[in-house]
PyMOL Python script that loads the backbone (N, CA, C, O; Angstrom):
from pymol import cmd

cmd.read_pdbstr("""\
ATOM      1  N   MET A   1      98.779  90.379  87.413  1.00  0.00           N
ATOM      2  CA  MET A   1      99.565  91.563  87.633  1.00  0.00           C
ATOM      3  C   MET A   1      99.959  92.142  86.281  1.00  0.00           C
ATOM      4  O   MET A   1     100.483  91.431  85.424  1.00  0.00           O
ATOM      5  N   GLY A   2      99.706  93.429  86.092  1.00  0.00           N
ATOM      6  CA  GLY A   2     100.147  94.124  84.902  1.00  0.00           C
ATOM      7  C   GLY A   2     101.473  94.808  85.173  1.00  0.00           C
ATOM      8  O   GLY A   2     101.779  95.156  86.313  1.00  0.00           O
ATOM      9  N   GLU A   3     102.255  94.998  84.130  1.00  0.00           N
ATOM     10  CA  GLU A   3     103.566  95.615  84.280  1.00  0.00           C
ATOM     11  C   GLU A   3     103.781  96.667  83.202  1.00  0.00           C
ATOM     12  O   GLU A   3     103.295  96.537  82.079  1.00  0.00           O
ATOM     13  N   ALA A   4     104.519  97.712  83.566  1.00  0.00           N
ATOM     14  CA  ALA A   4     104.885  98.743  82.607  1.00  0.00           C
ATOM     15  C   ALA A   4     106.243  99.297  82.992  1.00  0.00           C
ATOM     16  O   ALA A   4     106.577  99.393  84.173  1.00  0.00           O
ATOM     17  N   LEU A   5     107.018  99.660  81.990  1.00  0.00           N
ATOM     18  CA  LEU A   5     108.318 100.279  82.207  1.00  0.00           C
ATOM     19  C   LEU A   5     108.251 101.691  81.654  1.00  0.00           C
ATOM     20  O   LEU A   5     107.937 101.895  80.481  1.00  0.00           O
ATOM     21  N   LEU A   6     108.546 102.656  82.496  1.00  0.00           N
ATOM     22  CA  LEU A   6     108.506 104.064  82.096  1.00  0.00           C
ATOM     23  C   LEU A   6     109.936 104.583  82.117  1.00  0.00           C
ATOM     24  O   LEU A   6     110.593 104.569  83.158  1.00  0.00           O
ATOM     25  N   THR A   7     110.415 105.041  80.964  1.00  0.00           N
ATOM     26  CA  THR A   7     111.795 105.507  80.869  1.00  0.00           C
ATOM     27  C   THR A   7     111.858 106.846  80.148  1.00  0.00           C
ATOM     28  O   THR A   7     110.953 107.215  79.399  1.00  0.00           O
ATOM     29  N   GLY A   8     112.943 107.558  80.394  1.00  0.00           N
ATOM     30  CA  GLY A   8     113.172 108.806  79.691  1.00  0.00           C
ATOM     31  C   GLY A   8     113.414 109.971  80.627  1.00  0.00           C
ATOM     32  O   GLY A   8     113.161 109.902  81.830  1.00  0.00           O
ATOM     33  N   ARG A   9     113.911 111.040  80.032  1.00  0.00           N
ATOM     34  CA  ARG A   9     114.256 112.248  80.793  1.00  0.00           C
ATOM     35  C   ARG A   9     113.083 112.793  81.594  1.00  0.00           C
ATOM     36  O   ARG A   9     113.284 113.324  82.686  1.00  0.00           O
ATOM     37  N   ASP A  10     111.858 112.673  81.079  1.00  0.00           N
ATOM     38  CA  ASP A  10     110.684 113.240  81.742  1.00  0.00           C
ATOM     39  C   ASP A  10     109.833 112.209  82.484  1.00  0.00           C
ATOM     40  O   ASP A  10     108.698 112.501  82.861  1.00  0.00           O
ATOM     41  N   ALA A  11     110.367 111.017  82.695  1.00  0.00           N
ATOM     42  CA  ALA A  11     109.598 109.959  83.376  1.00  0.00           C
ATOM     43  C   ALA A  11     109.198 110.391  84.796  1.00  0.00           C
ATOM     44  O   ALA A  11     108.031 110.286  85.171  1.00  0.00           O
ATOM     45  N   GLU A  12     110.154 110.868  85.570  1.00  0.00           N
ATOM     46  CA  GLU A  12     109.883 111.276  86.945  1.00  0.00           C
ATOM     47  C   GLU A  12     108.851 112.408  86.997  1.00  0.00           C
ATOM     48  O   GLU A  12     107.924 112.368  87.806  1.00  0.00           O
ATOM     49  N   GLU A  13     109.014 113.402  86.144  1.00  0.00           N
ATOM     50  CA  GLU A  13     108.081 114.538  86.104  1.00  0.00           C
ATOM     51  C   GLU A  13     106.657 114.067  85.783  1.00  0.00           C
ATOM     52  O   GLU A  13     105.695 114.554  86.377  1.00  0.00           O
ATOM     53  N   ASN A  14     106.524 113.134  84.858  1.00  0.00           N
ATOM     54  CA  ASN A  14     105.208 112.605  84.513  1.00  0.00           C
ATOM     55  C   ASN A  14     104.584 111.876  85.695  1.00  0.00           C
ATOM     56  O   ASN A  14     103.400 112.058  85.982  1.00  0.00           O
ATOM     57  N   LEU A  15     105.365 111.057  86.378  1.00  0.00           N
ATOM     58  CA  LEU A  15     104.825 110.344  87.544  1.00  0.00           C
ATOM     59  C   LEU A  15     104.408 111.321  88.633  1.00  0.00           C
ATOM     60  O   LEU A  15     103.356 111.149  89.249  1.00  0.00           O
ATOM     61  N   ASP A  16     105.222 112.344  88.877  1.00  0.00           N
ATOM     62  CA  ASP A  16     104.871 113.349  89.884  1.00  0.00           C
ATOM     63  C   ASP A  16     103.574 114.070  89.534  1.00  0.00           C
ATOM     64  O   ASP A  16     102.830 114.482  90.423  1.00  0.00           O
ATOM     65  N   ARG A  17     103.310 114.218  88.259  1.00  0.00           N
ATOM     66  CA  ARG A  17     102.125 114.956  87.815  1.00  0.00           C
ATOM     67  C   ARG A  17     100.850 114.107  87.838  1.00  0.00           C
ATOM     68  O   ARG A  17      99.780 114.628  88.154  1.00  0.00           O
ATOM     69  N   ILE A  18     100.937 112.825  87.514  1.00  0.00           N
ATOM     70  CA  ILE A  18      99.711 112.036  87.344  1.00  0.00           C
ATOM     71  C   ILE A  18      99.451 111.015  88.450  1.00  0.00           C
ATOM     72  O   ILE A  18      98.406 110.365  88.461  1.00  0.00           O
ATOM     73  N   LEU A  19     100.394 110.872  89.378  1.00  0.00           N
ATOM     74  CA  LEU A  19     100.191 109.971  90.512  1.00  0.00           C
ATOM     75  C   LEU A  19     100.126 110.787  91.805  1.00  0.00           C
ATOM     76  O   LEU A  19     100.535 111.948  91.839  1.00  0.00           O
ATOM     77  N   SER A  20      99.611 110.170  92.857  1.00  0.00           N
ATOM     78  CA  SER A  20      99.385 110.905  94.102  1.00  0.00           C
ATOM     79  C   SER A  20     100.656 111.142  94.914  1.00  0.00           C
ATOM     80  O   SER A  20     100.667 112.044  95.751  1.00  0.00           O
ATOM     81  N   ASN A  21     101.712 110.385  94.709  1.00  0.00           N
ATOM     82  CA  ASN A  21     102.958 110.550  95.461  1.00  0.00           C
ATOM     83  C   ASN A  21     103.974 111.338  94.649  1.00  0.00           C
ATOM     84  O   ASN A  21     103.824 111.520  93.441  1.00  0.00           O
ATOM     85  N   ARG A  22     105.015 111.804  95.343  1.00  0.00           N
ATOM     86  CA  ARG A  22     106.145 112.446  94.676  1.00  0.00           C
ATOM     87  C   ARG A  22     107.233 111.395  94.490  1.00  0.00           C
ATOM     88  O   ARG A  22     107.487 110.579  95.376  1.00  0.00           O
ATOM     89  N   PHE A  23     107.867 111.430  93.327  1.00  0.00           N
ATOM     90  CA  PHE A  23     108.929 110.479  93.039  1.00  0.00           C
ATOM     91  C   PHE A  23     110.278 111.170  92.891  1.00  0.00           C
ATOM     92  O   PHE A  23     111.307 110.504  92.780  1.00  0.00           O
ATOM     93  N   ALA A  24     110.282 112.495  92.887  1.00  0.00           N
ATOM     94  CA  ALA A  24     111.524 113.249  92.871  1.00  0.00           C
ATOM     95  C   ALA A  24     112.305 112.905  94.138  1.00  0.00           C
ATOM     96  O   ALA A  24     111.773 112.982  95.245  1.00  0.00           O
ATOM     97  N   GLY A  25     113.555 112.530  93.968  1.00  0.00           N
ATOM     98  CA  GLY A  25     114.390 112.195  95.115  1.00  0.00           C
ATOM     99  C   GLY A  25     114.243 110.772  95.614  1.00  0.00           C
ATOM    100  O   GLY A  25     114.953 110.369  96.536  1.00  0.00           O
ATOM    101  N   MET A  26     113.345 110.005  95.034  1.00  0.00           N
ATOM    102  CA  MET A  26     113.171 108.604  95.437  1.00  0.00           C
ATOM    103  C   MET A  26     114.440 107.825  95.080  1.00  0.00           C
ATOM    104  O   MET A  26     114.883 107.881  93.932  1.00  0.00           O
ATOM    105  N   PRO A  27     115.032 107.104  96.029  1.00  0.00           N
ATOM    106  CA  PRO A  27     116.281 106.391  95.736  1.00  0.00           C
ATOM    107  C   PRO A  27     116.074 105.197  94.803  1.00  0.00           C
ATOM    108  O   PRO A  27     115.002 104.592  94.788  1.00  0.00           O
ATOM    109  N   GLU A  28     117.083 104.869  94.043  1.00  0.00           N
ATOM    110  CA  GLU A  28     117.036 103.694  93.189  1.00  0.00           C
ATOM    111  C   GLU A  28     116.847 102.452  94.051  1.00  0.00           C
ATOM    112  O   GLU A  28     117.457 102.325  95.112  1.00  0.00           O
ATOM    113  N   GLY A  29     116.000 101.542  93.588  1.00  0.00           N
ATOM    114  CA  GLY A  29     115.709 100.317  94.323  1.00  0.00           C
ATOM    115  C   GLY A  29     114.527 100.439  95.273  1.00  0.00           C
ATOM    116  O   GLY A  29     114.064  99.436  95.815  1.00  0.00           O
ATOM    117  N   ALA A  30     114.034 101.652  95.481  1.00  0.00           N
ATOM    118  CA  ALA A  30     112.900 101.864  96.379  1.00  0.00           C
ATOM    119  C   ALA A  30     111.583 101.658  95.634  1.00  0.00           C
ATOM    120  O   ALA A  30     111.520 101.745  94.407  1.00  0.00           O
ATOM    121  N   ALA A  31     110.529 101.382  96.413  1.00  0.00           N
ATOM    122  CA  ALA A  31     109.188 101.197  95.853  1.00  0.00           C
ATOM    123  C   ALA A  31     108.200 102.047  96.640  1.00  0.00           C
ATOM    124  O   ALA A  31     108.393 102.295  97.830  1.00  0.00           O
ATOM    125  N   ARG A  32     107.136 102.495  95.964  1.00  0.00           N
ATOM    126  CA  ARG A  32     106.068 103.261  96.618  1.00  0.00           C
ATOM    127  C   ARG A  32     104.717 102.801  96.114  1.00  0.00           C
ATOM    128  O   ARG A  32     104.512 102.601  94.916  1.00  0.00           O
ATOM    129  N   TYR A  33     103.802 102.638  97.054  1.00  0.00           N
ATOM    130  CA  TYR A  33     102.398 102.409  96.726  1.00  0.00           C
ATOM    131  C   TYR A  33     101.802 103.780  96.433  1.00  0.00           C
ATOM    132  O   TYR A  33     102.073 104.740  97.154  1.00  0.00           O
ATOM    133  N   THR A  34     100.993 103.881  95.384  1.00  0.00           N
ATOM    134  CA  THR A  34     100.456 105.178  94.989  1.00  0.00           C
ATOM    135  C   THR A  34      99.124 105.028  94.263  1.00  0.00           C
ATOM    136  O   THR A  34      98.679 103.913  93.991  1.00  0.00           O
ATOM    137  N   LEU A  35      98.507 106.133  93.960  1.00  0.00           N
ATOM    138  CA  LEU A  35      97.243 106.156  93.235  1.00  0.00           C
ATOM    139  C   LEU A  35      97.414 106.904  91.916  1.00  0.00           C
ATOM    140  O   LEU A  35      98.072 107.943  91.865  1.00  0.00           O
ATOM    141  N   MET A  36      96.823 106.373  90.856  1.00  0.00           N
ATOM    142  CA  MET A  36      96.757 107.052  89.568  1.00  0.00           C
ATOM    143  C   MET A  36      95.480 107.877  89.602  1.00  0.00           C
ATOM    144  O   MET A  36      94.406 107.351  89.892  1.00  0.00           O
ATOM    145  N   LEU A  37      95.592 109.177  89.306  1.00  0.00           N
ATOM    146  CA  LEU A  37      94.478 110.095  89.523  1.00  0.00           C
ATOM    147  C   LEU A  37      93.917 110.682  88.233  1.00  0.00           C
ATOM    148  O   LEU A  37      94.654 110.974  87.291  1.00  0.00           O
ATOM    149  N   TYR A  38      92.609 110.848  88.209  1.00  0.00           N
ATOM    150  CA  TYR A  38      91.959 111.638  87.166  1.00  0.00           C
ATOM    151  C   TYR A  38      92.255 113.108  87.438  1.00  0.00           C
ATOM    152  O   TYR A  38      92.675 113.468  88.538  1.00  0.00           O
ATOM    153  N   GLU A  39      92.038 113.951  86.445  1.00  0.00           N
ATOM    154  CA  GLU A  39      92.301 115.380  86.591  1.00  0.00           C
ATOM    155  C   GLU A  39      91.497 116.009  87.728  1.00  0.00           C
ATOM    156  O   GLU A  39      91.946 116.981  88.336  1.00  0.00           O
ATOM    157  N   ASN A  40      90.309 115.464  88.022  1.00  0.00           N
ATOM    158  CA  ASN A  40      89.463 116.010  89.090  1.00  0.00           C
ATOM    159  C   ASN A  40      89.804 115.451  90.463  1.00  0.00           C
ATOM    160  O   ASN A  40      89.133 115.769  91.444  1.00  0.00           O
ATOM    161  N   GLY A  41      90.849 114.614  90.546  1.00  0.00           N
ATOM    162  CA  GLY A  41      91.277 114.056  91.823  1.00  0.00           C
ATOM    163  C   GLY A  41      90.716 112.679  92.116  1.00  0.00           C
ATOM    164  O   GLY A  41      91.117 112.052  93.097  1.00  0.00           O
ATOM    165  N   GLY A  42      89.796 112.187  91.291  1.00  0.00           N
ATOM    166  CA  GLY A  42      89.272 110.833  91.471  1.00  0.00           C
ATOM    167  C   GLY A  42      90.343 109.803  91.164  1.00  0.00           C
ATOM    168  O   GLY A  42      91.345 110.108  90.517  1.00  0.00           O
ATOM    169  N   VAL A  43      90.128 108.588  91.630  1.00  0.00           N
ATOM    170  CA  VAL A  43      91.128 107.534  91.496  1.00  0.00           C
ATOM    171  C   VAL A  43      90.863 106.670  90.261  1.00  0.00           C
ATOM    172  O   VAL A  43      89.785 106.095  90.109  1.00  0.00           O
ATOM    173  N   VAL A  44      91.861 106.593  89.388  1.00  0.00           N
ATOM    174  CA  VAL A  44      91.825 105.678  88.251  1.00  0.00           C
ATOM    175  C   VAL A  44      92.084 104.273  88.765  1.00  0.00           C
ATOM    176  O   VAL A  44      91.327 103.348  88.467  1.00  0.00           O
ATOM    177  N   ASP A  45      93.161 104.109  89.544  1.00  0.00           N
ATOM    178  CA  ASP A  45      93.540 102.807  90.100  1.00  0.00           C
ATOM    179  C   ASP A  45      94.701 102.997  91.064  1.00  0.00           C
ATOM    180  O   ASP A  45      95.312 104.064  91.115  1.00  0.00           O
ATOM    181  N   ASP A  46      95.000 101.951  91.829  1.00  0.00           N
ATOM    182  CA  ASP A  46      96.177 101.972  92.686  1.00  0.00           C
ATOM    183  C   ASP A  46      97.258 101.106  92.043  1.00  0.00           C
ATOM    184  O   ASP A  46      96.955 100.205  91.260  1.00  0.00           O
ATOM    185  N   LEU A  47      98.518 101.383  92.377  1.00  0.00           N
ATOM    186  CA  LEU A  47      99.629 100.656  91.794  1.00  0.00           C
ATOM    187  C   LEU A  47     100.866 100.802  92.657  1.00  0.00           C
ATOM    188  O   LEU A  47     100.875 101.569  93.620  1.00  0.00           O
ATOM    189  N   ILE A  48     101.908 100.066  92.312  1.00  0.00           N
ATOM    190  CA  ILE A  48     103.198 100.174  92.981  1.00  0.00           C
ATOM    191  C   ILE A  48     104.216 100.613  91.946  1.00  0.00           C
ATOM    192  O   ILE A  48     104.227 100.115  90.820  1.00  0.00           O
ATOM    193  N   VAL A  49     105.079 101.559  92.337  1.00  0.00           N
ATOM    194  CA  VAL A  49     106.111 102.076  91.438  1.00  0.00           C
ATOM    195  C   VAL A  49     107.476 101.807  92.067  1.00  0.00           C
ATOM    196  O   VAL A  49     107.723 102.154  93.222  1.00  0.00           O
ATOM    197  N   TYR A  50     108.357 101.182  91.286  1.00  0.00           N
ATOM    198  CA  TYR A  50     109.742 100.932  91.684  1.00  0.00           C
ATOM    199  C   TYR A  50     110.649 101.842  90.861  1.00  0.00           C
ATOM    200  O   TYR A  50     110.456 101.999  89.655  1.00  0.00           O
ATOM    201  N   ARG A  51     111.630 102.432  91.517  1.00  0.00           N
ATOM    202  CA  ARG A  51     112.627 103.209  90.766  1.00  0.00           C
ATOM    203  C   ARG A  51     113.804 102.286  90.491  1.00  0.00           C
ATOM    204  O   ARG A  51     114.505 101.870  91.414  1.00  0.00           O
ATOM    205  N   LEU A  52     114.020 101.965  89.214  1.00  0.00           N
ATOM    206  CA  LEU A  52     115.106 101.077  88.830  1.00  0.00           C
ATOM    207  C   LEU A  52     116.404 101.836  88.589  1.00  0.00           C
ATOM    208  O   LEU A  52     117.488 101.337  88.888  1.00  0.00           O
ATOM    209  N   ALA A  53     116.285 103.044  88.046  1.00  0.00           N
ATOM    210  CA  ALA A  53     117.442 103.898  87.746  1.00  0.00           C
ATOM    211  C   ALA A  53     116.956 105.342  87.735  1.00  0.00           C
ATOM    212  O   ALA A  53     115.765 105.593  87.915  1.00  0.00           O
ATOM    213  N   GLN A  54     117.854 106.282  87.529  1.00  0.00           N
ATOM    214  CA  GLN A  54     117.498 107.700  87.578  1.00  0.00           C
ATOM    215  C   GLN A  54     116.324 108.037  86.665  1.00  0.00           C
ATOM    216  O   GLN A  54     115.444 108.808  87.047  1.00  0.00           O
ATOM    217  N   GLN A  55     116.306 107.473  85.476  1.00  0.00           N
ATOM    218  CA  GLN A  55     115.248 107.785  84.508  1.00  0.00           C
ATOM    219  C   GLN A  55     114.446 106.541  84.119  1.00  0.00           C
ATOM    220  O   GLN A  55     113.964 106.440  82.991  1.00  0.00           O
ATOM    221  N   GLN A  56     114.306 105.604  85.043  1.00  0.00           N
ATOM    222  CA  GLN A  56     113.618 104.350  84.728  1.00  0.00           C
ATOM    223  C   GLN A  56     112.781 103.879  85.923  1.00  0.00           C
ATOM    224  O   GLN A  56     113.281 103.717  87.036  1.00  0.00           O
ATOM    225  N   PHE A  57     111.476 103.663  85.647  1.00  0.00           N
ATOM    226  CA  PHE A  57     110.537 103.240  86.679  1.00  0.00           C
ATOM    227  C   PHE A  57     109.767 102.010  86.205  1.00  0.00           C
ATOM    228  O   PHE A  57     109.399 101.909  85.035  1.00  0.00           O
ATOM    229  N   PHE A  58     109.530 101.077  87.125  1.00  0.00           N
ATOM    230  CA  PHE A  58     108.758  99.869  86.850  1.00  0.00           C
ATOM    231  C   PHE A  58     107.433 100.000  87.594  1.00  0.00           C
ATOM    232  O   PHE A  58     107.418 100.188  88.810  1.00  0.00           O
ATOM    233  N   LEU A  59     106.318  99.902  86.866  1.00  0.00           N
ATOM    234  CA  LEU A  59     104.986 100.045  87.452  1.00  0.00           C
ATOM    235  C   LEU A  59     104.303  98.687  87.512  1.00  0.00           C
ATOM    236  O   LEU A  59     104.290  97.946  86.529  1.00  0.00           O
ATOM    237  N   VAL A  60     103.736  98.366  88.665  1.00  0.00           N
ATOM    238  CA  VAL A  60     102.969  97.135  88.850  1.00  0.00           C
ATOM    239  C   VAL A  60     101.500  97.530  88.947  1.00  0.00           C
ATOM    240  O   VAL A  60     101.083  98.204  89.889  1.00  0.00           O
ATOM    241  N   LEU A  61     100.724  97.097  87.953  1.00  0.00           N
ATOM    242  CA  LEU A  61      99.313  97.466  87.837  1.00  0.00           C
ATOM    243  C   LEU A  61      98.420  96.294  88.223  1.00  0.00           C
ATOM    244  O   LEU A  61      98.849  95.140  88.199  1.00  0.00           O
ATOM    245  N   ASN A  62      97.184  96.595  88.575  1.00  0.00           N
ATOM    246  CA  ASN A  62      96.217  95.548  88.862  1.00  0.00           C
ATOM    247  C   ASN A  62      95.878  94.798  87.577  1.00  0.00           C
ATOM    248  O   ASN A  62      95.607  95.413  86.545  1.00  0.00           O
ATOM    249  N   ALA A  63      95.895  93.483  87.643  1.00  0.00           N
ATOM    250  CA  ALA A  63      95.694  92.654  86.454  1.00  0.00           C
ATOM    251  C   ALA A  63      94.358  92.935  85.770  1.00  0.00           C
ATOM    252  O   ALA A  63      94.299  93.001  84.542  1.00  0.00           O
ATOM    253  N   ALA A  64      93.307  93.099  86.531  1.00  0.00           N
ATOM    254  CA  ALA A  64      91.976  93.298  85.947  1.00  0.00           C
ATOM    255  C   ALA A  64      91.853  94.617  85.204  1.00  0.00           C
ATOM    256  O   ALA A  64      90.990  94.757  84.337  1.00  0.00           O
ATOM    257  N   ASN A  65      92.704  95.591  85.527  1.00  0.00           N
ATOM    258  CA  ASN A  65      92.610  96.930  84.935  1.00  0.00           C
ATOM    259  C   ASN A  65      93.823  97.305  84.093  1.00  0.00           C
ATOM    260  O   ASN A  65      93.987  98.474  83.743  1.00  0.00           O
ATOM    261  N   THR A  66      94.667  96.351  83.763  1.00  0.00           N
ATOM    262  CA  THR A  66      95.926  96.660  83.098  1.00  0.00           C
ATOM    263  C   THR A  66      95.733  97.467  81.819  1.00  0.00           C
ATOM    264  O   THR A  66      96.354  98.519  81.667  1.00  0.00           O
ATOM    265  N   GLU A  67      94.906  97.014  80.912  1.00  0.00           N
ATOM    266  CA  GLU A  67      94.730  97.724  79.638  1.00  0.00           C
ATOM    267  C   GLU A  67      94.151  99.119  79.838  1.00  0.00           C
ATOM    268  O   GLU A  67      94.604 100.078  79.214  1.00  0.00           O
ATOM    269  N   LYS A  68      93.146  99.234  80.710  1.00  0.00           N
ATOM    270  CA  LYS A  68      92.551 100.542  81.002  1.00  0.00           C
ATOM    271  C   LYS A  68      93.602 101.478  81.592  1.00  0.00           C
ATOM    272  O   LYS A  68      93.696 102.639  81.194  1.00  0.00           O
ATOM    273  N   ASP A  69      94.386 100.979  82.533  1.00  0.00           N
ATOM    274  CA  ASP A  69      95.410 101.795  83.176  1.00  0.00           C
ATOM    275  C   ASP A  69      96.495 102.216  82.181  1.00  0.00           C
ATOM    276  O   ASP A  69      96.915 103.373  82.175  1.00  0.00           O
ATOM    277  N   LEU A  70      96.949 101.281  81.342  1.00  0.00           N
ATOM    278  CA  LEU A  70      97.980 101.608  80.357  1.00  0.00           C
ATOM    279  C   LEU A  70      97.475 102.625  79.344  1.00  0.00           C
ATOM    280  O   LEU A  70      98.210 103.539  78.970  1.00  0.00           O
ATOM    281  N   ASP A  71      96.232 102.480  78.894  1.00  0.00           N
ATOM    282  CA  ASP A  71      95.657 103.453  77.960  1.00  0.00           C
ATOM    283  C   ASP A  71      95.604 104.839  78.588  1.00  0.00           C
ATOM    284  O   ASP A  71      95.957 105.834  77.955  1.00  0.00           O
ATOM    285  N   TRP A  72      95.160 104.894  79.841  1.00  0.00           N
ATOM    286  CA  TRP A  72      95.056 106.181  80.533  1.00  0.00           C
ATOM    287  C   TRP A  72      96.442 106.791  80.709  1.00  0.00           C
ATOM    288  O   TRP A  72      96.643 107.980  80.459  1.00  0.00           O
ATOM    289  N   LEU A  73      97.395 105.969  81.140  1.00  0.00           N
ATOM    290  CA  LEU A  73      98.753 106.450  81.357  1.00  0.00           C
ATOM    291  C   LEU A  73      99.350 106.986  80.049  1.00  0.00           C
ATOM    292  O   LEU A  73      99.893 108.091  80.026  1.00  0.00           O
ATOM    293  N   ARG A  74      99.254 106.219  78.973  1.00  0.00           N
ATOM    294  CA  ARG A  74      99.821 106.641  77.684  1.00  0.00           C
ATOM    295  C   ARG A  74      99.207 107.969  77.207  1.00  0.00           C
ATOM    296  O   ARG A  74      99.901 108.808  76.633  1.00  0.00           O
ATOM    297  N   SER A  75      97.929 108.143  77.445  1.00  0.00           N
ATOM    298  CA  SER A  75      97.258 109.355  76.955  1.00  0.00           C
ATOM    299  C   SER A  75      97.631 110.607  77.762  1.00  0.00           C
ATOM    300  O   SER A  75      97.291 111.721  77.362  1.00  0.00           O
ATOM    301  N   HIS A  76      98.326 110.431  78.894  1.00  0.00           N
ATOM    302  CA  HIS A  76      98.672 111.580  79.733  1.00  0.00           C
ATOM    303  C   HIS A  76     100.184 111.838  79.823  1.00  0.00           C
ATOM    304  O   HIS A  76     100.618 112.736  80.544  1.00  0.00           O
ATOM    305  N   LEU A  77     100.971 111.062  79.102  1.00  0.00           N
ATOM    306  CA  LEU A  77     102.431 111.281  79.125  1.00  0.00           C
ATOM    307  C   LEU A  77     102.797 112.461  78.241  1.00  0.00           C
ATOM    308  O   LEU A  77     102.232 112.658  77.165  1.00  0.00           O
ATOM    309  N   LYS A  78     103.761 113.243  78.723  1.00  0.00           N
ATOM    310  CA  LYS A  78     104.248 114.417  77.986  1.00  0.00           C
ATOM    311  C   LYS A  78     105.775 114.436  78.004  1.00  0.00           C
ATOM    312  O   LYS A  78     106.406 113.981  78.958  1.00  0.00           O
ATOM    313  N   GLY A  79     106.346 114.964  76.942  1.00  0.00           N
ATOM    314  CA  GLY A  79     107.791 115.127  76.892  1.00  0.00           C
ATOM    315  C   GLY A  79     108.515 113.877  76.450  1.00  0.00           C
ATOM    316  O   GLY A  79     107.975 113.045  75.721  1.00  0.00           O
ATOM    317  N   GLU A  80     109.766 113.761  76.914  1.00  0.00           N
ATOM    318  CA  GLU A  80     110.627 112.632  76.547  1.00  0.00           C
ATOM    319  C   GLU A  80     110.435 111.482  77.526  1.00  0.00           C
ATOM    320  O   GLU A  80     111.151 111.360  78.520  1.00  0.00           O
ATOM    321  N   VAL A  81     109.449 110.639  77.217  1.00  0.00           N
ATOM    322  CA  VAL A  81     109.153 109.487  78.072  1.00  0.00           C
ATOM    323  C   VAL A  81     108.493 108.412  77.223  1.00  0.00           C
ATOM    324  O   VAL A  81     107.668 108.704  76.357  1.00  0.00           O
ATOM    325  N   GLU A  82     108.862 107.185  77.479  1.00  0.00           N
ATOM    326  CA  GLU A  82     108.275 106.034  76.789  1.00  0.00           C
ATOM    327  C   GLU A  82     107.691 105.080  77.812  1.00  0.00           C
ATOM    328  O   GLU A  82     107.145 104.040  77.445  1.00  0.00           O
TER     329      GLU A  82
END
""", "prot")
cmd.dss("prot")
cmd.show_as("cartoon", "prot")
cmd.util.cbc("prot")
cmd.orient("prot")
């Protein structure tokens, strides 16, 4: 299992833009299964996202694709997000 922590003012906006689900309004402590998408709509990978706090998300990635997924995610983040 791969893990990533996404934090910052623009964390939610980034997830809404690059994953198949909406995370705006997701309550703290909730989790969603979702897909990470290429710009053309193809699937990079599937993952689970937990909302830990208003500006903090915990991502559970597939172990076999962790590095590929993290590289893709990092290359598509915009704004104030780590």
